[in-house]
C-alpha positions as semicolon CSV with decimal commas, in nm:
position;residue;x (nm);y (nm);z (nm)
1;X;-1,169;2,934;-0,115
2;X;-0,972;2,678;-0,318
3;X;-0,664;2,485;-0,210
4;X;-0,404;2,382;-0,470
5;X;-0,111;2,153;-0,400
6;X;0,192;2,117;-0,627
7;X;0,438;1,835;-0,560
8;X;0,812;1,816;-0,613
9;X;0,786;1,682;-0,967
10;X;0,594;1,993;-1,073
11;X;0,869;2,230;-0,952
12;X;1,184;2,030;-1,021
13;X;1,335;2,308;-1,237
14;X;1,276;2,659;-1,367
15;X;1,039;2,536;-1,637
16;X;0,829;2,372;-1,366
17;X;0,805;2,700;-1,175
18;X;0,705;2,880;-1,495
19;X;0,441;2,613;-1,555
20;X;0,282;2,688;-1,215
21;X;0,227;3,042;-1,340
22;X;0,071;2,902;-1,658
23;X;-0,160;2,672;-1,460
24;X;-0,270;2,953;-1,228
25;X;-0,337;3,181;-1,523
26;X;-0,542;2,913;-1,698
27;X;-0,758;2,805;-1,404
28;X;-0,756;3,130;-1,203
29;X;-0,612;3,208;-0,863
30;X;-0,862;3,429;-0,684
31;X;-0,929;3,320;-0,323
32;X;-0,667;3,046;-0,358
33;X;-0,408;2,899;-0,123
34;X;-0,124;2,708;-0,287
35;X;0,071;2,440;-0,099
36;X;0,410;2,350;-0,251
37;X;0,656;2,070;-0,181
38;X;1,034;2,077;-0,199
39;X;1,174;2,096;-0,551
40;X;1,238;1,772;-0,735
41;X;1,420;1,523;-0,513
42;X;1,531;1,783;-0,261
43;X;1,367;1,605;0,034
44;X;1,602;1,313;-0,035
45;X;1,892;1,556;-0,062
46;X;1,800;1,719;0,270
47;X;1,781;1,372;0,428
48;X;2,135;1,312;0,302
49;X;2,244;1,619;0,501
50;X;2,091;1,474;0,817
51;X;2,254;1,136;0,755
52;X;2,594;1,295;0,698
53;X;2,553;1,500;1,017
54;X;2,511;1,184;1,221
55;X;2,719;0,931;1,031
56;X;2,995;1,102;0,834
57;X;3,077;1,465;0,915
58;X;3,337;1,474;0,634
59;X;3,053;1,453;0,380
60;X;2,835;1,717;0,547
61;X;2,966;2,027;0,371
62;X;2,936;1,857;0,033
63;X;2,580;1,745;0,102
64;X;2,477;2,100;0,195
65;X;2,655;2,249;-0,106
66;X;2,478;2,008;-0,344
67;X;2,142;2,142;-0,225
68;X;2,259;2,504;-0,251
69;X;2,391;2,448;-0,605
70;X;2,068;2,285;-0,719
71;X;1,864;2,586;-0,615
72;X;2,119;2,835;-0,747
73;X;2,074;2,691;-1,096
74;X;1,696;2,738;-1,073
75;X;1,741;3,091;-0,935
76;X;1,974;3,179;-1,222
77;X;1,724;3,053;-1,478
78;X;1,438;3,251;-1,323
79;X;1,603;3,576;-1,211
80;X;1,859;3,732;-1,444
81;X;1,922;4,017;-1,200
82;X;2,166;3,875;-0,944
83;X;2,079;4,162;-0,711
84;X;1,717;4,047;-0,686
85;X;1,602;4,016;-0,326
86;X;1,524;3,646;-0,366
87;X;1,895;3,562;-0,361
88;X;1,934;3,715;-0,016
89;X;1,621;3,543;0,114
90;X;1,738;3,201;-0,005
91;X;2,088;3,260;0,137
92;X;1,934;3,348;0,473
93;X;1,748;3,017;0,477
94;X;2,064;2,819;0,402
95;X;2,250;3,019;0,666
96;X;1,987;2,896;0,913
97;X;2,064;2,537;0,811
98;X;2,437;2,594;0,863
99;X;2,370;2,761;1,198
100;X;2,157;2,477;1,326
101;X;2,419;2,219;1,228
102;X;2,674;2,413;1,434
103;X;2,479;2,488;1,752
104;X;2,256;2,182;1,777
105;X;2,329;1,962;2,078
106;X;2,040;1,716;2,044
107;X;2,136;1,355;1,965
108;X;1,776;1,278;1,862
109;X;1,779;1,188;1,491
110;X;1,406;1,251;1,446
111;X;1,428;1,597;1,603
112;X;1,726;1,697;1,390
113;X;1,554;1,553;1,081
114;X;1,252;1,777;1,128
115;X;1,460;2,090;1,189
116;X;1,664;2,037;0,870
117;X;1,458;1,860;0,606
118;X;1,180;2,119;0,589
119;X;1,413;2,381;0,444
120;X;1,348;2,218;0,109
121;X;0,991;2,349;0,127
122;X;1,088;2,686;0,273
123;X;1,332;2,750;-0,012
124;X;1,101;2,625;-0,289
125;X;0,808;2,840;-0,178
126;X;1,032;3,145;-0,138
127;X;1,156;3,108;-0,496
128;X;0,806;3,048;-0,633
129;X;0,649;3,335;-0,440
130;X;0,919;3,576;-0,558
131;X;0,888;3,459;-0,919
132;X;0,512;3,505;-0,912
133;X;0,567;3,861;-0,789
134;X;0,823;3,911;-1,066
135;X;0,571;3,822;-1,339
136;X;0,294;4,030;-1,188
137;X;0,105;3,772;-0,981
138;X;0,069;3,926;-0,636
139;X;0,073;3,680;-0,348
140;X;0,135;3,636;0,024
141;X;0,412;3,399;0,135
142;X;0,303;3,221;0,453
143;X;0,524;3,023;0,691
144;X;0,306;2,716;0,749
145;X;0,472;2,661;1,087
146;X;0,280;2,962;1,216
147;X;-0,051;2,796;1,129
148;X;-0,040;2,416;1,163
149;X;0,040;2,311;1,520
150;X;0,122;1,957;1,630
151;X;0,258;1,750;1,914
152;X;0,634;1,682;1,932
153;X;0,637;1,326;1,797
154;X;0,895;1,427;1,540
155;X;0,868;1,286;1,185
156;X;0,515;1,155;1,246
157;X;0,324;1,420;1,438
158;X;-0,044;1,451;1,524
159;X;-0,222;1,778;1,445
160;X;-0,354;1,994;1,726
161;X;-0,678;2,075;1,547
162;X;-0,813;2,334;1,791
163;X;-0,496;2,544;1,786
164;X;-0,455;2,501;1,410
165;X;-0,815;2,604;1,343
166;X;-0,773;2,920;1,549
167;X;-0,449;3,025;1,380
168;X;-0,572;2,953;1,026
169;X;-0,908;3,125;1,081
170;X;-0,746;3,443;1,211
171;X;-0,423;3,445;1,013
172;X;-0,505;3,360;0,649
173;X;-0,632;3,637;0,420
174;X;-0,889;3,458;0,205
175;X;-0,903;3,737;-0,053
176;X;-0,553;3,697;-0,195
177;X;-0,332;3,428;-0,344
178;X;-0,137;3,260;-0,063
179;X;0,176;3,048;-0,109
180;X;0,284;2,812;0,169
181;X;0,474;2,492;0,240
182;X;0,353;2,136;0,255
183;X;0,481;1,873;0,499
184;X;0,578;2,117;0,778
185;X;0,423;2,231;1,105
186;X;0,549;2,327;1,452
187;X;0,501;2,216;1,812
188;X;0,406;2,430;2,113
189;X;0,772;2,530;2,157
190;X;0,782;2,640;1,791
191;X;1,028;2,370;1,688
192;X;0,963;2,249;1,335
193;X;0,774;1,922;1,299
194;X;0,681;1,720;0,991
195;X;0,365;1,536;0,895
196;X;0,536;1,228;0,750
197;X;0,670;1,168;0,398
198;X;0,428;1,278;0,127
199;X;0,257;1,490;0,393
200;X;0,201;1,790;0,162
201;X;-0,133;1,647;0,049
202;X;-0,232;1,633;0,415
203;X;-0,128;1,996;0,456
204;X;-0,367;2,092;0,177
205;X;-0,649;1,899;0,345
206;X;-0,580;2,064;0,683
207;X;-0,609;2,412;0,530
208;X;-0,919;2,308;0,337
209;X;-1,086;2,184;0,654
210;X;-0,998;2,493;0,857
211;X;-1,097;2,736;0,578
212;X;-1,414;2,547;0,475
213;X;-1,273;2,538;0,123
214;X;-1,485;2,458;-0,182
215;X;-1,230;2,210;-0,314
216;X;-0,875;2,076;-0,301
217;X;-0,678;2,013;-0,621
218;X;-0,361;1,805;-0,621
219;X;-0,159;1,877;-0,936
220;X;0,038;1,573;-1,054
221;X;0,245;1,457;-1,351
222;X;-0,021;1,194;-1,424
223;X;-0,374;1,253;-1,564
224;X;-0,538;1,177;-1,228
225;X;-0,576;0,874;-1,002
226;X;-0,483;0,566;-1,200
227;X;-0,573;0,208;-1,120
228;X;-0,201;0,126;-1,085
229;X;0,130;0,304;-1,041
230;X;0,278;0,350;-1,392
231;X;0,628;0,310;-1,246
232;X;0,552;-0,057;-1,177
233;X;0,266;-0,149;-1,412
234;X;0,266;-0,113;-1,791
235;X;-0,106;-0,073;-1,854
236;X;-0,294;0,177;-1,641
237;X;-0,640;0,328;-1,656
238;X;-0,773;0,663;-1,532
239;X;-1,034;0,648;-1,257
240;X;-1,285;0,927;-1,326
241;X;-1,467;0,921;-0,992
242;X;-1,384;0,765;-0,655
243;X;-1,585;0,778;-0,335
244;X;-1,415;0,891;-0,015
245;X;-1,456;0,541;0,124
246;X;-1,295;0,376;-0,176
247;X;-1,012;0,630;-0,183
248;X;-0,945;0,573;0,187
249;X;-0,930;0,199;0,121
250;X;-0,681;0,254;-0,162
251;X;-0,474;0,489;0,053
252;X;-0,475;0,244;0,343
253;X;-0,330;-0,027;0,122
254;X;-0,060;0,210;-0,001
255;X;-0,183;0,387;-0,317
256;X;0,078;0,658;-0,361
257;X;-0,134;0,921;-0,536
258;X;-0,326;1,019;-0,221
259;X;-0,176;1,043;0,128
260;X;-0,358;0,819;0,379
261;X;-0,433;1,107;0,616
262;X;-0,553;1,346;0,348
263;X;-0,902;1,216;0,294
264;X;-1,033;1,209;0,650
265;X;-1,065;1,586;0,710
266;X;-1,206;1,631;0,359
267;X;-1,469;1,364;0,413
268;X;-1,582;1,520;0,739
269;X;-1,682;1,839;0,556
270;X;-1,756;1,673;0,220
271;X;-1,491;1,882;0,042
272;X;-1,424;1,732;-0,303
273;X;-1,066;1,640;-0,394
274;X;-0,954;1,681;-0,756
275;X;-0,643;1,507;-0,884
276;X;-0,537;1,671;-1,209
277;X;-0,245;1,700;-1,449
278;X;-0,028;2,010;-1,432
279;X;0,064;1,932;-1,794
280;X;-0,299;1,947;-1,911
281;X;-0,472;2,157;-1,644
282;X;-0,804;2,186;-1,828
283;X;-0,856;1,807;-1,834
284;X;-1,107;1,672;-1,582
285;X;-0,874;1,435;-1,399
286;X;-1,020;1,241;-1,105
287;X;-1,280;1,361;-0,855
288;X;-1,282;1,208;-0,508
289;X;-1,602;1,286;-0,322
290;X;-1,932;1,167;-0,187
291;X;-2,058;0,874;-0,389
292;X;-2,045;0,501;-0,442
293;X;-1,736;0,300;-0,532
294;X;-1,525;0,383;-0,834
295;X;-1,592;0,459;-1,198
296;X;-1,497;0,275;-1,407
297;X;-1,495;-0,032;-1,182
298;X;-1,169;-0,204;-1,272
299;X;-0,908;-0,391;-1,067
300;X;-0,676;-0,152;-0,881
301;X;-0,315;-0,261;-0,822
302;X;-0,106;-0,131;-0,531
303;X;0,251;-0,226;-0,443
304;X;0,463;-0,159;-0,135
305;X;0,832;-0,232;-0,180
306;X;1,104;-0,297;0,081
307;X;0,876;-0,468;0,330
308;X;0,973;-0,718;0,600
309;X;0,779;-1,043;0,639
310;X;0,803;-1,207;0,981
311;X;0,661;-1,539;1,093
312;X;0,644;-1,572;1,471
313;X;0,560;-1,889;1,660
314;X;0,549;-1,965;2,031
315;X;0,854;-2,131;2,183
316;X;0,644;-2,381;2,381
317;X;0,381;-2,453;2,109
318;X;0,117;-2,263;2,306
319;X;-0,158;-2,080;2,118
320;X;-0,096;-1,730;1,994
321;X;-0,416;-1,564;2,108
322;X;-0,536;-1,230;2,239
323;X;-0,271;-1,167;2,506
324;X;0,016;-1,264;2,273
325;X;-0,120;-1,058;1,985
326;X;-0,174;-0,761;2,212
327;X;0,185;-0,787;2,331
328;X;0,310;-0,803;1,971
329;X;0,123;-0,492;1,864
330;X;0,258;-0,299;2,162
331;X;0,606;-0,391;2,044
332;X;0,531;-0,289;1,684
333;X;0,412;0,045;1,815
334;X;0,714;0,086;2,042
335;X;0,956;0,025;1,756
336;X;0,750;0,234;1,508
337;X;0,676;-0,052;1,272
338;X;0,382;0,013;1,039
339;X;0,183;-0,311;1,010
340;X;0,056;-0,365;0,655
341;X;-0,073;-0,723;0,673
342;X;-0,136;-0,983;0,944
343;X;-0,230;-1,349;0,933
344;X;-0,244;-1,592;1,224
345;X;-0,305;-1,957;1,296
346;X;-0,318;-2,146;1,627
347;X;0,056;-2,132;1,700
348;X;0,196;-1,883;1,448
349;X;0,152;-1,520;1,355
350;X;0,270;-1,371;1,025
351;X;0,306;-1,000;0,978
352;X;0,431;-0,776;0,698
353;X;0,576;-0,448;0,825
354;X;0,737;-0,131;0,695
355;X;1,073;-0,066;0,864
356;X;1,084;0,304;0,769
357;X;1,242;0,408;1,101
358;X;1,520;0,147;1,076
359;X;1,451;-0,026;1,406
360;X;1,409;-0,382;1,278
361;X;1,720;-0,521;1,451
362;X;1,607;-0,385;1,789
363;X;1,263;-0,536;1,740
364;X;1,399;-0,874;1,635
365;X;1,626;-0,893;1,939
366;X;1,325;-0,836;2,162
367;X;1,102;-1,078;1,975
368;X;1,356;-1,361;1,977
369;X;1,348;-1,374;2,355
370;X;0,979;-1,464;2,344
371;X;0,910;-1,618;2,003
372;X;1,068;-1,828;1,733
373;X;1,124;-1,576;1,454
374;X;1,172;-1,635;1,082
375;X;1,189;-1,324;0,866
376;X;1,261;-1,205;0,513
377;X;1,362;-0,853;0,420
378;X;1,311;-0,670;0,089
379;X;0,983;-0,837;0,003
380;X;0,699;-0,667;-0,183
381;X;0,337;-0,648;-0,076
382;X;0,092;-0,639;-0,366
383;X;-0,275;-0,556;-0,318
384;X;-0,551;-0,585;-0,577
385;X;-0,883;-0,413;-0,505
386;X;-1,182;-0,544;-0,705
387;X;-0,974;-0,837;-0,822
388;X;-1,061;-1,103;-1,078
389;X;-0,878;-1,412;-1,203
390;X;-0,719;-1,225;-1,493
391;X;-0,582;-0,955;-1,263
392;X;-0,428;-1,212;-1,028
393;X;-0,273;-1,405;-1,317
394;X;-0,120;-1,091;-1,466
395;X;0,031;-0,998;-1,130
396;X;0,177;-1,331;-1,020
397;X;0,317;-1,444;-1,354
398;X;0,555;-1,702;-1,204
399;X;0,658;-1,502;-0,893
400;X;0,718;-1,682;-0,564
401;X;0,426;-1,610;-0,327
402;X;0,532;-1,609;0,039
403;X;0,190;-1,521;0,181
404;X;-0,160;-1,478;0,041
405;X;-0,472;-1,329;0,193
406;X;-0,814;-1,287;0,031
407;X;-1,135;-1,105;0,112
408;X;-1,446;-1,031;-0,089
409;X;-1,306;-0,718;-0,253
410;X;-0,933;-0,741;-0,187
411;X;-0,651;-0,992;-0,234
412;X;-0,296;-0,944;-0,106
413;X;0,027;-1,124;-0,191
414;X;0,368;-1,101;-0,030
415;X;0,618;-1,171;-0,305
416;X;0,995;-1,209;-0,298
């Protein structure tokens, strides 16, 4: 059994869908399960629907129509027969979105988010499955929500592995090509849940673990895992081989090619992860597996944008020690702040956090009653693994460094 995952960039238009067929024909698709993300930037577009629902109802109809129109263009390019059954299936899915927006009574943003945003994946996989059938590639369309079960911590759920294992083992036909959605799951009440942004890679790993797959392949618009994100760094280099341990380190610090949760289930069963180009599918790409370090061993650059740097100090000049730090981390957890860097001295504690749930103001109001707080928003956290002097010099290049932290293998800078 092989698991393939195609991200949004690979299916952003009709040509992308046609290219999936080309890739499958080139590399084969026997005993294969394919996980697909929403098309292009549709997750962002679905998020805009949720935001309009809560913040500006006058924009809601337009936000929904923009998503419908985007997919209608792709449908028209793929299916010349307007009576094709795919049109009805896609309309039914969008009718479900409209219905939920009418009957929903929950004021919980995270719950509503999970019920709405996942339709990007449901629509994309429906279109792709139907197109594969159209060109003679038989496949089963699977609703991933019937297989991956989670708790109800909406937008950041934990997998119920026992239930998921049972449903995957008994519900997936290993002898055919299966098409399913990334990012989505469901709770015990069958409400839709999501695995966190970029969670489609994790979906692939969950299926691989439960099916004892031979491999997972993530198909990207880059040649494999690079030592830096080409969106932010001009010169990048392909990493041919990475150990699980090294890949987990890179993911922990924020490398965007591999989702942080993806590697853990793969490592437990020593399932190799391939990261390859959907443009050149026969190229080797990167293999993540059992081994030592990385090859070639070069500095790896990672950047996290839109961070918040806070410096906290005690109001009475008392030490910030175990009890204070414990209290702080409870608050970070309560307000869903992801901590990316910490540094402390006798009477101060600096922390760089990701405010992805938008609860910074609430947190600050709580902190200011107990600590003196100085903070900066919109800072960037840069990490260099396997750094050297040249790598540091090329990164800093006159930038203002707000915080620096070094270890034997890793250096981090918070930069404004």
